[in-house]
N, CA, C and O atoms as a Tinker XYZ file with bonds, in Angstrom:
   540  protein
     1  N    189.242000  103.852000   39.784000    73     2
     2  CA   188.909000  104.926000   39.107000    64     1     3
     3  C    188.908000  105.472000   40.909000    63     2     4     5
     4  O    188.790000  104.907000   41.996000    81     3
     5  N    189.085000  106.682000   40.492000    73     3     6
     6  CA   188.990000  107.797000   41.334000    64     5     7
     7  C    187.751000  108.346000   40.823000    63     6     8     9
     8  O    187.271000  108.267000   39.692000    81     7
     9  N    187.237000  109.032000   42.077000    73     7    10
    10  CA   185.963000  109.925000   41.276000    64     9    11
    11  C    186.058000  111.188000   40.552000    63    10    12    13
    12  O    186.953000  112.029000   40.466000    81    11
    13  N    184.813000  111.081000   40.025000    73    11    14
    14  CA   185.416000  112.586000   39.692000    64    13    15
    15  C    184.811000  113.125000   40.283000    63    14    16    17
    16  O    183.724000  112.551000   40.341000    81    15
    17  N    184.829000  114.585000   41.226000    73    15    18
    18  CA   184.652000  115.154000   41.365000    64    17    19
    19  C    183.855000  116.739000   41.402000    63    18    20    21
    20  O    184.233000  117.687000   40.714000    81    19
    21  N    183.151000  116.764000   41.976000    73    19    22
    22  CA   182.355000  118.273000   41.849000    64    21    23
    23  C    183.304000  119.653000   41.555000    63    22    24    25
    24  O    183.009000  120.615000   40.845000    81    23
    25  N    184.536000  119.424000   42.337000    73    23    26
    26  CA   185.259000  120.442000   42.199000    64    25    27
    27  C    185.994000  120.398000   40.785000    63    26    28    29
    28  O    185.875000  121.374000   40.045000    81    27
    29  N    186.571000  119.560000   40.479000    73    27    30
    30  CA   187.364000  119.114000   39.202000    64    29    31
    31  C    186.364000  119.502000   38.140000    63    30    32    33
    32  O    186.855000  120.327000   37.369000    81    31
    33  N    184.646000  119.049000   37.740000    73    31    34
    34  CA   183.897000  119.197000   36.853000    64    33    35
    35  C    183.777000  121.067000   37.066000    63    34    36    37
    36  O    183.251000  121.684000   36.140000    81    35
    37  N    184.125000  121.609000   37.911000    73    35    38
    38  CA   183.737000  123.367000   38.489000    64    37    39
    39  C    184.644000  123.825000   37.608000    63    38    40    41
    40  O    184.331000  124.578000   36.686000    81    39
    41  N    185.715000  123.450000   37.799000    73    39    42
    42  CA   187.081000  123.252000   36.888000    64    41    43
    43  C    187.414000  123.597000   35.555000    63    42    44    45
    44  O    188.010000  124.500000   34.967000    81    43
    45  N    186.684000  122.328000   35.241000    73    43    46
    46  CA   187.099000  122.173000   33.723000    64    45    47
    47  C    185.479000  122.993000   33.033000    63    46    48    49
    48  O    185.565000  123.547000   31.937000    81    47
    49  N    184.234000  122.985000   33.711000    73    47    50
    50  CA   183.182000  123.845000   33.120000    64    49    51
    51  C    183.912000  125.236000   32.510000    63    50    52    53
    52  O    183.727000  125.751000   31.407000    81    51
    53  N    184.759000  125.650000   33.547000    73    51    54
    54  CA   185.331000  127.011000   33.838000    64    53    55
    55  C    186.875000  127.419000   33.041000    63    54    56    57
    56  O    187.669000  128.360000   33.064000    81    55
    57  N    186.702000  125.724000   32.155000    73    55    58
    58  CA   188.221000  126.055000   31.180000    64    57    59
    59  C    187.585000  126.200000   30.049000    63    58    60    61
    60  O    188.299000  126.681000   29.169000    81    59
    61  N    186.244000  125.909000   29.664000    73    59    62
    62  CA   186.353000  126.259000   28.296000    64    61    63
    63  C    186.763000  127.248000   26.934000    63    62    64    65
    64  O    186.544000  127.070000   25.736000    81    63
    65  N    187.330000  128.163000   27.536000    73    63    66
    66  CA   187.853000  129.060000   26.827000    64    65    67
    67  C    189.175000  128.343000   26.167000    63    66    68    69
    68  O    189.575000  128.584000   25.028000    81    67
    69  N    189.714000  127.521000   26.981000    73    67    70
    70  CA   191.005000  126.817000   26.693000    64    69    71
    71  C    190.629000  125.738000   25.234000    63    70    72    73
    72  O    189.470000  125.527000   24.877000    81    71
    73  N    191.648000  125.246000   24.646000    73    71    74
    74  CA   192.219000  124.488000   23.791000    64    73    75
    75  C    191.692000  123.041000   24.531000    63    74    76    77
    76  O    190.661000  122.400000   24.327000    81    75
    77  N    192.576000  122.846000   25.268000    73    75    78
    78  CA   192.265000  121.817000   26.244000    64    77    79
    79  C    190.813000  122.105000   26.979000    63    78    80    81
    80  O    190.134000  122.655000   26.112000    81    79
    81  N    190.230000  122.013000   27.880000    73    79    82
    82  CA   189.179000  122.518000   28.433000    64    81    83
    83  C    188.096000  121.991000   27.463000    63    82    84    85
    84  O    187.165000  121.234000   27.738000    81    83
    85  N    188.413000  122.551000   26.264000    73    83    86
    86  CA   186.701000  122.550000   25.231000    64    85    87
    87  C    187.199000  121.076000   24.424000    63    86    88    89
    88  O    186.440000  120.390000   23.739000    81    87
    89  N    188.275000  120.854000   24.615000    73    87    90
    90  CA   188.464000  119.439000   23.577000    64    89    91
    91  C    187.801000  118.211000   24.880000    63    90    92    93
    92  O    187.011000  117.330000   24.540000    81    91
    93  N    188.255000  118.352000   26.257000    73    91    94
    94  CA   187.946000  117.298000   27.259000    64    93    95
    95  C    186.279000  117.566000   27.326000    63    94    96    97
    96  O    185.549000  116.575000   27.341000    81    95
    97  N    185.855000  118.532000   27.355000    73    95    98
    98  CA   184.510000  118.911000   27.427000    64    97    99
    99  C    183.250000  118.237000   26.582000    63    98   100   101
   100  O    182.064000  117.965000   26.769000    81    99
   101  N    184.357000  118.130000   25.424000    73    99   102
   102  CA   183.445000  117.817000   24.135000    64   101   103
   103  C    183.446000  116.212000   24.310000    63   102   104   105
   104  O    182.485000  115.515000   23.988000    81   103
   105  N    184.699000  115.692000   24.885000    73   103   106
   106  CA   184.778000  114.164000   25.171000    64   105   107
   107  C    183.568000  113.992000   26.148000    63   106   108   109
   108  O    182.581000  113.399000   25.712000    81   107
   109  N    183.561000  114.377000   27.206000    73   107   110
   110  CA   182.756000  114.207000   28.159000    64   109   111
   111  C    181.174000  114.156000   27.252000    63   110   112   113
   112  O    180.321000  113.269000   27.274000    81   111
   113  N    181.182000  115.025000   26.740000    73   111   114
   114  CA   179.489000  115.225000   26.541000    64   113   115
   115  C    179.193000  113.934000   25.165000    63   114   116   117
   116  O    178.194000  113.240000   24.975000    81   115
   117  N    180.289000  113.990000   24.515000    73   115   118
   118  CA   180.436000  112.433000   23.250000    64   117   119
   119  C    179.733000  111.295000   24.452000    63   118   120   121
   120  O    178.662000  110.691000   24.387000    81   119
   121  N    180.923000  111.280000   25.678000    73   119   122
   122  CA   180.515000  110.062000   25.998000    64   121   123
   123  C    178.738000  109.750000   27.051000    63   122   124   125
   124  O    178.016000  108.807000   27.373000    81   123
   125  N    178.801000  111.223000   27.201000    73   123   126
   126  CA   177.514000  111.667000   28.274000    64   125   127
   127  C    175.915000  110.744000   26.888000    63   126   128   129
   128  O    175.139000  109.791000   26.959000    81   127
   129  N    176.313000  112.022000   25.690000    73   127   130
   130  CA   175.396000  111.328000   24.937000    64   129   131
   131  C    175.415000  109.413000   23.916000    63   130   132   133
   132  O    175.019000  109.093000   22.795000    81   131
   133  N    176.051000  108.647000   25.006000    73   131   134
   134  CA   176.103000  107.278000   24.255000    64   133   135
   135  C    174.862000  106.616000   24.747000    63   134   136   137
   136  O    174.400000  107.040000   25.806000    81   135
   137  N    174.273000  105.671000   24.156000    73   135   138
   138  CA   173.185000  105.020000   24.705000    64   137   139
   139  C    173.321000  104.285000   25.703000    63   138   140   141
   140  O    174.303000  103.544000   25.756000    81   139
   141  N    172.306000  104.307000   26.810000    73   139   142
   142  CA   172.601000  103.882000   28.168000    64   141   143
   143  C    172.374000  102.314000   28.232000    63   142   144   145
   144  O    171.256000  101.809000   28.339000    81   143
   145  N    173.498000  101.639000   28.158000    73   143   146
   146  CA   173.497000   99.463000   28.138000    64   145   147
   147  C    173.272000   99.290000   29.929000    63   146   148   149
   148  O    174.113000   99.451000   30.813000    81   147
   149  N    171.953000   98.941000   30.033000    73   147   150
   150  CA   172.000000   97.714000   31.474000    64   149   151
   151  C    172.987000   96.752000   32.125000    63   150   152   153
   152  O    173.482000   96.574000   33.238000    81   151
   153  N    173.059000   96.008000   30.435000    73   151   154
   154  CA   173.317000   94.528000   30.514000    64   153   155
   155  C    173.931000   94.503000   29.405000    63   154   156   157
   156  O    173.686000   95.330000   28.526000    81   155
   157  N    174.961000   93.408000   29.249000    73   155   158
   158  CA   176.435000   93.545000   27.964000    64   157   159
   159  C    175.893000   93.124000   26.716000    63   158   160   161
   160  O    175.453000   92.015000   26.411000    81   159
   161  N    175.999000   94.319000   25.934000    73   159   162
   162  CA   175.426000   94.720000   25.108000    64   161   163
   163  C    173.779000   94.895000   24.605000    63   162   164   165
   164  O    173.151000   94.678000   23.569000    81   163
   165  N    173.553000   95.292000   25.641000    73   163   166
   166  CA   172.462000   95.597000   25.035000    64   165   167
   167  C    171.960000   96.778000   25.255000    63   166   168   169
   168  O    171.979000   97.174000   26.421000    81   167
   169  N    171.469000   97.514000   24.363000    73   167   170
   170  CA   170.931000   98.790000   24.171000    64   169   171
   171  C    169.483000   99.355000   25.120000    63   170   172   173
   172  O    168.505000   98.608000   25.128000    81   171
   173  N    169.426000  100.551000   25.813000    73   171   174
   174  CA   167.971000  100.272000   25.887000    64   173   175
   175  C    167.862000  101.902000   26.062000    63   174   176   177
   176  O    168.622000  102.682000   26.635000    81   175
   177  N    166.578000  102.132000   25.323000    73   175   178
   178  CA   166.026000  104.089000   25.838000    64   177   179
   179  C    165.475000  104.027000   26.959000    63   178   180   181
   180  O    164.894000  105.053000   27.311000    81   179
   181  N    165.465000  103.461000   27.409000    73   179   182
   182  CA   164.147000  102.783000   28.840000    64   181   183
   183  C    165.735000  103.191000   30.378000    63   182   184   185
   184  O    166.672000  102.403000   30.252000    81   183
   185  N    165.916000  104.208000   31.527000    73   183   186
   186  CA   166.577000  103.759000   32.216000    64   185   187
   187  C    165.948000  104.151000   33.347000    63   186   188   189
   188  O    166.438000  105.166000   33.843000    81   187
   189  N    165.026000  103.685000   33.917000    73   187   190
   190  CA   164.213000  103.333000   35.015000    64   189   191
   191  C    164.422000  104.243000   35.630000    63   190   192   193
   192  O    164.898000  104.115000   36.758000    81   191
   193  N    164.076000  105.740000   34.986000    73   191   194
   194  CA   164.546000  107.459000   36.278000    64   193   195
   195  C    165.748000  107.313000   36.266000    63   194   196   197
   196  O    166.086000  107.814000   37.338000    81   195
   197  N    166.769000  106.909000   35.701000    73   195   198
   198  CA   168.633000  107.469000   36.540000    64   197   199
   199  C    168.896000  108.160000   34.824000    63   198   200   201
   200  O    168.365000  108.067000   33.717000    81   199
   201  N    169.902000  108.774000   35.382000    73   199   202
   202  CA   169.922000  110.396000   34.847000    64   201   203
   203  C    171.715000  109.935000   33.642000    63   202   204   205
   204  O    172.820000  109.516000   33.987000    81   203
   205  N    171.161000  110.288000   32.320000    73   203   206
   206  CA   172.422000  109.905000   31.086000    64   205   207
   207  C    173.283000  110.864000   31.883000    63   206   208   209
   208  O    174.457000  110.517000   32.013000    81   207
   209  N    172.865000  112.154000   32.512000    73   207   210
   210  CA   173.944000  112.608000   33.045000    64   209   211
   211  C    173.930000  113.823000   31.480000    63   210   212   213
   212  O    175.042000  113.986000   30.976000    81   211
   213  N    173.297000  114.229000   31.123000    73   211   214
   214  CA   173.025000  115.204000   29.546000    64   213   215
   215  C    172.552000  116.189000   30.272000    63   214   216   217
   216  O    173.324000  117.114000   30.526000    81   215
   217  N    171.428000  116.225000   30.688000    73   215   218
   218  CA   170.820000  117.182000   31.752000    64   217   219
   219  C    171.645000  118.441000   32.646000    63   218   220   221
   220  O    171.654000  119.669000   32.560000    81   219
   221  N    172.246000  117.544000   33.442000    73   219   222
   222  CA   173.197000  117.801000   34.258000    64   221   223
   223  C    174.519000  118.164000   33.558000    63   222   224   225
   224  O    175.179000  118.744000   34.421000    81   223
   225  N    175.015000  118.125000   32.760000    73   223   226
   226  CA   176.049000  118.855000   31.554000    64   225   227
   227  C    175.458000  119.612000   31.202000    63   226   228   229
   228  O    175.955000  120.699000   31.496000    81   227
   229  N    174.478000  119.702000   30.619000    73   227   230
   230  CA   174.249000  120.767000   30.089000    64   229   231
   231  C    173.937000  122.130000   31.024000    63   230   232   233
   232  O    174.260000  123.241000   30.604000    81   231
   233  N    173.368000  121.974000   32.157000    73   231   234
   234  CA   173.161000  122.342000   33.216000    64   233   235
   235  C    174.694000  123.517000   33.937000    63   234   236   237
   236  O    174.746000  124.719000   34.195000    81   235
   237  N    175.553000  122.565000   34.016000    73   235   238
   238  CA   177.130000  123.190000   34.785000    64   237   239
   239  C    177.709000  123.547000   32.923000    63   238   240   241
   240  O    178.787000  122.957000   32.981000    81   239
   241  N    177.656000  123.967000   31.820000    73   239   242
   242  CA   177.709000  124.293000   30.820000    64   241   243
   243  C    177.312000  125.659000   30.588000    63   242   244   245
   244  O    177.760000  126.424000   29.735000    81   243
   245  N    176.280000  125.905000   31.583000    73   243   246
   246  CA   175.937000  127.208000   31.272000    64   245   247
   247  C    175.566000  127.598000   32.299000    63   246   248   249
   248  O    174.503000  128.217000   32.338000    81   247
   249  N    176.453000  127.326000   33.692000    73   247   250
   250  CA   176.661000  128.069000   34.692000    64   249   251
   251  C    177.338000  127.101000   35.429000    63   250   252   253
   252  O    176.909000  126.250000   36.207000    81   251
   253  N    179.187000  127.540000   34.820000    73   251   254
   254  CA   180.145000  126.994000   35.345000    64   253   255
   255  C    180.518000  126.930000   36.809000    63   254   256   257
   256  O    181.258000  126.068000   37.283000    81   255
   257  N    179.996000  127.827000   37.433000    73   255   258
   258  CA   180.484000  128.635000   38.454000    64   257   259
   259  C    179.196000  127.557000   39.807000    63   258   260   261
   260  O    179.320000  127.545000   41.031000    81   259
   261  N    178.487000  127.072000   39.263000    73   259   262
   262  CA   177.517000  126.738000   40.285000    64   261   263
   263  C    177.586000  125.098000   40.916000    63   262   264   265
   264  O    177.104000  124.118000   40.348000    81   263
   265  N    178.085000  125.096000   41.817000    73   263   266
   266  CA   178.535000  123.580000   42.653000    64   265   267
   267  C    177.635000  122.565000   42.623000    63   266   268   269
   268  O    178.025000  121.398000   42.627000    81   267
   269  N    175.946000  122.983000   42.581000    73   267   270
   270  CA   175.145000  122.187000   43.101000    64   269   271
   271  C    174.816000  121.550000   41.232000    63   270   272   273
   272  O    173.967000  120.744000   40.852000    81   271
   273  N    175.462000  122.014000   40.736000    73   271   274
   274  CA   175.381000  121.345000   39.177000    64   273   275
   275  C    176.619000  120.494000   38.426000    63   274   276   277
   276  O    176.593000  119.709000   37.478000    81   275
   277  N    177.816000  121.040000   39.342000    73   275   278
   278  CA   179.198000  120.014000   38.949000    64   277   279
   279  C    178.170000  118.922000   40.615000    63   278   280   281
   280  O    177.900000  117.809000   40.165000    81   279
   281  N    177.965000  118.970000   41.230000    73   279   282
   282  CA   178.239000  117.960000   42.148000    64   281   283
   283  C    176.746000  116.926000   41.752000    63   282   284   285
   284  O    176.637000  115.760000   42.133000    81   283
   285  N    175.706000  117.655000   40.931000    73   283   286
   286  CA   174.533000  116.527000   40.051000    64   285   287
   287  C    175.457000  115.922000   39.266000    63   286   288   289
   288  O    175.813000  114.777000   39.543000    81   287
   289  N    175.953000  116.559000   38.234000    73   287   290
   290  CA   176.969000  115.910000   37.036000    64   289   291
   291  C    177.775000  114.895000   37.594000    63   290   292   293
   292  O    177.975000  113.806000   37.057000    81   291
   293  N    178.316000  115.331000   38.871000    73   291   294
   294  CA   179.627000  114.194000   39.301000    64   293   295
   295  C    178.368000  112.529000   39.878000    63   294   296   297
   296  O    178.581000  111.423000   39.380000    81   295
   297  N    177.579000  112.679000   40.584000    73   295   298
   298  CA   176.512000  111.854000   40.800000    64   297   299
   299  C    176.367000  111.191000   39.682000    63   298   300   301
   300  O    176.771000  110.039000   39.526000    81   299
   301  N    175.748000  111.906000   38.770000    73   299   302
   302  CA   174.764000  111.000000   37.645000    64   301   303
   303  C    175.750000  110.190000   37.035000    63   302   304   305
   304  O    175.317000  109.131000   36.580000    81   303
   305  N    177.627000  110.524000   36.832000    73   303   306
   306  CA   178.587000  109.953000   36.084000    64   305   307
   307  C    178.764000  108.782000   36.591000    63   306   308   309
   308  O    179.093000  107.682000   36.147000    81   307
   309  N    178.322000  109.468000   38.214000    73   307   310
   310  CA   179.310000  107.696000   39.473000    64   309   311
   311  C    177.687000  106.378000   39.126000    63   310   312   313
   312  O    177.666000  105.183000   38.829000    81   311
   313  N    176.446000  107.527000   39.397000    73   311   314
   314  CA   175.840000  106.258000   39.159000    64   313   315
   315  C    175.480000  105.624000   37.645000    63   314   316   317
   316  O    175.118000  104.598000   37.070000    81   315
   317  N    175.619000  106.142000   37.571000    73   315   318
   318  CA   175.919000  105.479000   35.723000    64   317   319
   319  C    176.563000  104.518000   35.095000    63   318   320   321
   320  O    176.075000  103.667000   34.352000    81   319
   321  N    178.414000  104.757000   35.606000    73   319   322
   322  CA   179.279000  103.934000   35.673000    64   321   323
   323  C    179.405000  102.593000   35.999000    63   322   324   325
   324  O    179.678000  101.539000   35.424000    81   323
   325  N    179.109000  102.988000   37.138000    73   323   326
   326  CA   178.038000  101.789000   38.154000    64   325   327
   327  C    176.949000  100.344000   37.786000    63   326   328   329
   328  O    176.805000   99.147000   38.037000    81   327
   329  N    176.217000  101.765000   36.828000    73   327   330
   330  CA   175.375000  100.307000   36.104000    64   329   331
   331  C    175.750000   99.712000   35.101000    63   330   332   333
   332  O    175.599000   98.516000   34.850000    81   331
   333  N    176.502000  100.900000   34.173000    73   331   334
   334  CA   176.548000  100.556000   32.915000    64   333   335
   335  C    179.032000   99.836000   32.823000    63   334   336   337
   336  O    180.150000  100.341000   32.922000    81   335
   337  N    178.586000   98.919000   32.662000    73   335   338
   338  CA   180.125000   98.336000   32.711000    64   337   339
   339  C    181.064000   98.798000   31.419000    63   338   340   341
   340  O    182.235000   98.439000   31.297000    81   339
   341  N    180.568000   99.403000   30.750000    73   339   342
   342  CA   180.983000  100.026000   29.295000    64   341   343
   343  C    181.421000  101.470000   29.200000    63   342   344   345
   344  O    182.462000  101.948000   28.750000    81   343
   345  N    180.227000  102.111000   29.808000    73   343   346
   346  CA   180.357000  103.103000   30.311000    64   345   347
   347  C    180.913000  103.985000   31.273000    63   346   348   349
   348  O    180.890000  105.205000   31.115000    81   347
   349  N    181.654000  103.161000   32.741000    73   347   350
   350  CA   182.453000  103.213000   33.740000    64   349   351
   351  C    183.766000  102.793000   32.874000    63   350   352   353
   352  O    184.711000  103.556000   33.073000    81   351
   353  N    183.941000  102.065000   32.239000    73   351   354
   354  CA   185.541000  101.808000   31.585000    64   353   355
   355  C    186.005000  103.534000   30.964000    63   354   356   357
   356  O    186.741000  104.388000   31.458000    81   355
   357  N    185.069000  103.514000   29.499000    73   355   358
   358  CA   185.396000  104.649000   28.671000    64   357   359
   359  C    185.139000  106.166000   29.490000    63   358   360   361
   360  O    185.609000  107.201000   29.018000    81   359
   361  N    184.577000  106.162000   30.388000    73   359   362
   362  CA   184.595000  107.943000   31.377000    64   361   363
   363  C    185.895000  107.246000   32.061000    63   362   364   365
   364  O    186.676000  108.197000   32.065000    81   363
   365  N    186.533000  106.248000   32.591000    73   363   366
   366  CA   187.757000  106.228000   33.383000    64   365   367
   367  C    188.601000  106.401000   32.168000    63   366   368   369
   368  O    189.545000  107.116000   32.503000    81   367
   369  N    188.698000  106.071000   30.892000    73   367   370
   370  CA   189.778000  106.515000   29.925000    64   369   371
   371  C    189.508000  107.778000   29.725000    63   370   372   373
   372  O    190.590000  108.361000   29.769000    81   371
   373  N    188.382000  108.775000   29.463000    73   371   374
   374  CA   187.716000  109.871000   29.495000    64   373   375
   375  C    188.976000  110.583000   30.806000    63   374   376   377
   376  O    189.871000  111.363000   30.481000    81   375
   377  N    188.866000  110.343000   31.505000    73   375   378
   378  CA   188.984000  110.719000   32.922000    64   377   379
   379  C    190.586000  111.184000   33.408000    63   378   380   381
   380  O    191.013000  112.217000   33.923000    81   379
   381  N    191.288000  109.816000   32.953000    73   379   382
   382  CA   192.601000  110.225000   32.756000    64   381   383
   383  C    193.191000  111.226000   31.633000    63   382   384   385
   384  O    193.924000  112.191000   31.846000    81   383
   385  N    192.775000  110.840000   30.572000    73   383   386
   386  CA   193.378000  111.742000   29.566000    64   385   387
   387  C    192.417000  113.200000   29.536000    63   386   388   389
   388  O    192.510000  113.891000   28.522000    81   387
   389  N    191.696000  113.559000   30.412000    73   387   390
   390  CA   190.875000  114.924000   30.468000    64   389   391
   391  C    192.267000  115.471000   31.912000    63   390   392   393
   392  O    192.884000  116.534000   31.835000    81   391
   393  N    192.425000  114.629000   32.864000    73   391   394
   394  CA   193.207000  115.522000   33.827000    64   393   395
   395  C    194.828000  115.420000   33.214000    63   394   396   397
   396  O    195.653000  116.148000   33.767000    81   395
   397  N    195.168000  114.775000   32.394000    73   395   398
   398  CA   196.636000  115.408000   32.144000    64   397   399
   399  C    196.643000  116.287000   30.767000    63   398   400   401
   400  O    197.634000  116.825000   30.273000    81   399
   401  N    195.002000  116.314000   30.145000    73   399   402
   402  CA   195.400000  117.436000   28.959000    64   401   403
   403  C    195.117000  118.266000   29.802000    63   402   404   405
   404  O    195.693000  119.237000   29.311000    81   403
   405  N    194.376000  118.858000   31.279000    73   403   406
   406  CA   194.344000  119.723000   31.460000    64   405   407
   407  C    195.802000  120.517000   32.660000    63   406   408   409
   408  O    196.226000  121.555000   33.168000    81   407
   409  N    195.994000  119.143000   32.527000    73   407   410
   410  CA   197.195000  119.542000   33.914000    64   409   411
   411  C    198.254000  120.146000   32.622000    63   410   412   413
   412  O    198.892000  121.178000   32.829000    81   411
   413  N    198.349000  119.550000   31.546000    73   411   414
   414  CA   199.564000  120.374000   30.341000    64   413   415
   415  C    199.677000  121.395000   30.791000    63   414   416   417
   416  O    200.639000  122.031000   31.220000    81   415
   417  N    198.016000  121.690000   30.637000    73   415   418
   418  CA   197.715000  123.163000   30.270000    64   417   419
   419  C    198.600000  124.504000   31.232000    63   418   420   421
   420  O    198.615000  125.637000   30.751000    81   419
   421  N    199.211000  124.255000   32.421000    73   419   422
   422  CA   199.636000  124.723000   33.377000    64   421   423
   423  C    200.680000  125.904000   32.901000    63   422   424   425
   424  O    201.089000  125.602000   31.780000    81   423
   425  N    200.991000  126.573000   33.146000    73   423   426
   426  CA   202.830000  127.026000   32.906000    64   425   427
   427  C    203.085000  128.105000   34.528000    63   426   428   429
   428  O    202.444000  128.970000   35.123000    81   427
   429  N    204.403000  127.391000   34.695000    73   427   430
   430  CA   204.841000  128.297000   36.075000    64   429   431
   431  C    206.568000  128.419000   35.456000    63   430   432   433
   432  O    207.352000  127.550000   35.075000    81   431
   433  N    206.691000  130.010000   35.583000    73   431   434
   434  CA   207.525000  130.240000   35.208000    64   433   435
   435  C    208.553000  130.816000   36.209000    63   434   436   437
   436  O    208.187000  131.340000   37.262000    81   435
   437  N    209.787000  130.710000   35.867000    73   435   438
   438  CA   210.593000  131.571000   38.065000    64   437   439
   439  C    212.076000  132.099000   37.099000    63   438   440   441
   440  O    212.878000  131.415000   36.464000    81   439
   441  N    212.003000  133.605000   37.325000    73   439   442
   442  CA   213.590000  133.994000   36.621000    64   441   443
   443  C    213.862000  134.613000   38.119000    63   442   444   445
   444  O    213.210000  135.152000   39.013000    81   443
   445  N    215.491000  134.132000   37.803000    73   443   446
   446  CA   215.815000  134.172000   39.008000    64   445   447
   447  C    217.428000  134.811000   38.948000    63   446   448   449
   448  O    217.894000  134.202000   37.984000    81   447
   449  N    218.261000  135.500000   39.347000    73   447   450
   450  CA   219.235000  136.495000   39.064000    64   449   451
   451  C    219.073000  137.333000   37.965000    63   450   452   453
   452  O    218.037000  137.506000   37.323000    81   451
   453  N    220.688000  138.085000   37.705000    73   451   454
   454  CA   220.431000  139.190000   36.962000    64   453   455
   455  C    220.061000  138.656000   35.340000    63   454   456   457
   456  O    220.579000  137.712000   34.743000    81   455
   457  N    219.429000  139.211000   35.055000    73   455   458
   458  CA   219.713000  138.956000   33.430000    64   457   459
   459  C    220.457000  140.397000   32.466000    63   458   460   461
   460  O    220.432000  141.624000   32.555000    81   459
   461  N    221.070000  139.385000   31.574000    73   459   462
   462  CA   221.182000  140.263000   30.813000    64   461   463
   463  C    220.558000  140.765000   29.578000    63   462   464   465
   464  O    221.233000  141.557000   28.921000    81   463
   465  N    219.210000  140.396000   29.080000    73   463   466
   466  CA   218.757000  140.807000   28.798000    64   465   467
   467  C    216.870000  140.454000   28.684000    63   466   468   469
   468  O    216.371000  140.105000   29.753000    81   467
   469  N    216.314000  140.507000   27.980000    73   467   470
   470  CA   214.453000  140.568000   27.752000    64   469   471
   471  C    214.419000  139.283000   28.176000    63   470   472   473
   472  O    215.281000  138.413000   28.046000    81   471
   473  N    213.145000  139.221000   28.798000    73   471   474
   474  CA   212.947000  137.565000   29.965000    64   473   475
   475  C    211.620000  137.590000   28.618000    63   474   476   477
   476  O    211.222000  138.631000   28.095000    81   475
   477  N    211.131000  136.226000   28.280000    73   475   478
   478  CA   209.659000  136.437000   28.018000    64   477   479
   479  C    209.283000  135.003000   28.315000    63   478   480   481
   480  O    209.835000  133.961000   27.963000    81   479
   481  N    207.928000  135.265000   29.240000    73   479   482
   482  CA   207.233000  134.153000   29.934000    64   481   483
   483  C    206.379000  133.498000   29.086000    63   482   484   485
   484  O    205.975000  134.143000   28.119000    81   483
   485  N    206.056000  132.505000   29.206000    73   483   486
   486  CA   204.657000  131.718000   28.243000    64   485   487
   487  C    205.121000  130.244000   27.914000    63   486   488   489
   488  O    206.218000  129.809000   28.266000    81   487
   489  N    204.221000  129.544000   27.235000    73   487   490
   490  CA   204.205000  127.997000   26.455000    64   489   491
   491  C    204.065000  128.404000   25.483000    63   490   492   493
   492  O    203.383000  129.293000   24.974000    81   491
   493  N    205.225000  127.244000   24.984000    73   491   494
   494  CA   204.826000  126.565000   23.554000    64   493   495
   495  C    204.527000  128.471000   22.178000    63   494   496   497
   496  O    203.590000  129.057000   21.635000    81   495
   497  N    205.940000  128.594000   22.294000    73   495   498
   498  CA   205.983000  129.446000   21.221000    64   497   499
   499  C    206.784000  128.625000   20.107000    63   498   500   501
   500  O    207.549000  127.711000   20.415000    81   499
   501  N    206.499000  129.107000   18.503000    73   499   502
   502  CA   206.619000  129.251000   17.639000    64   501   503
   503  C    207.230000  130.477000   16.642000    63   502   504   505
   504  O    207.153000  131.676000   16.912000    81   503
   505  N    207.817000  129.940000   15.502000    73   503   506
   506  CA   208.011000  130.522000   14.751000    64   505   507
   507  C    208.620000  131.970000   15.514000    63   506   508   509
   508  O    207.661000  132.740000   15.564000    81   507
   509  N    209.161000  132.261000   15.783000    73   507   510
   510  CA   209.691000  134.036000   16.625000    64   509   511
   511  C    211.208000  133.944000   16.378000    63   510   512   513
   512  O    211.868000  132.968000   16.733000    81   511
   513  N    211.526000  134.604000   15.991000    73   511   514
   514  CA   213.328000  135.493000   15.872000    64   513   515
   515  C    213.199000  136.664000   16.776000    63   514   516   517
   516  O    212.269000  137.405000   17.094000    81   515
   517  N    214.663000  136.556000   17.127000    73   515   518
   518  CA   215.293000  137.421000   18.141000    64   517   519
   519  C    216.285000  138.302000   17.687000    63   518   520   521
   520  O    217.361000  137.756000   17.442000    81   519
   521  N    216.216000  139.664000   17.484000    73   519   522
   522  CA   217.098000  140.708000   16.637000    64   521   523
   523  C    217.690000  141.488000   18.506000    63   522   524   525
   524  O    217.057000  142.089000   19.374000    81   523
   525  N    218.992000  141.095000   18.408000    73   523   526
   526  CA   219.579000  141.842000   19.572000    64   525   527
   527  C    220.763000  142.476000   19.155000    63   526   528   529
   528  O    221.815000  141.889000   18.903000    81   527
   529  N    220.491000  144.174000   19.060000    73   527   530
   530  CA   221.670000  145.011000   18.430000    64   529   531
   531  C    222.679000  144.997000   19.279000    63   530   532   533
   532  O    222.385000  145.142000   20.465000    81   531
   533  N    223.732000  144.870000   19.010000    73   531   534
   534  CA   225.583000  145.346000   19.789000    64   533   535
   535  C    224.500000  146.590000   20.764000    63   534   536   537
   536  O    223.357000  146.992000   20.548000    81   535
   537  N    225.690000  146.965000   22.075000    73   535   538
   538  CA   225.528000  147.580000   22.616000    64   537   539
   539  C    226.852000  148.439000   22.863000    63   538   540
   540  O    226.829000  149.400000   23.633000    81   539
């Protein structure tokens, strides 16, 4: 798995106003709240000083431009994934999905040449009707 970078987490936290960003953030929050498992199948409330990532997640949510908070969350996720194989697998699945979902939200529109009518730029239009009169 590619490491989850502080820059990616900062970008994600900053995109919480959009549907994809909110969904990705909620998925990460649910994952972080899962019980910590040290050995196969064993839940442990005792983490030996290892962060679950909940405090770091909340700090970044509250201050999404703070790179120190993002780095702390990236570190907490990496350590937890290294110690909890199930969490590591689920984190990797979340990361792939979040990267695809947030990338899919980008729109790049280009208009070239002479246009014979209005140009509308955007993404995912639905239920639209255009009526053009005769000249």
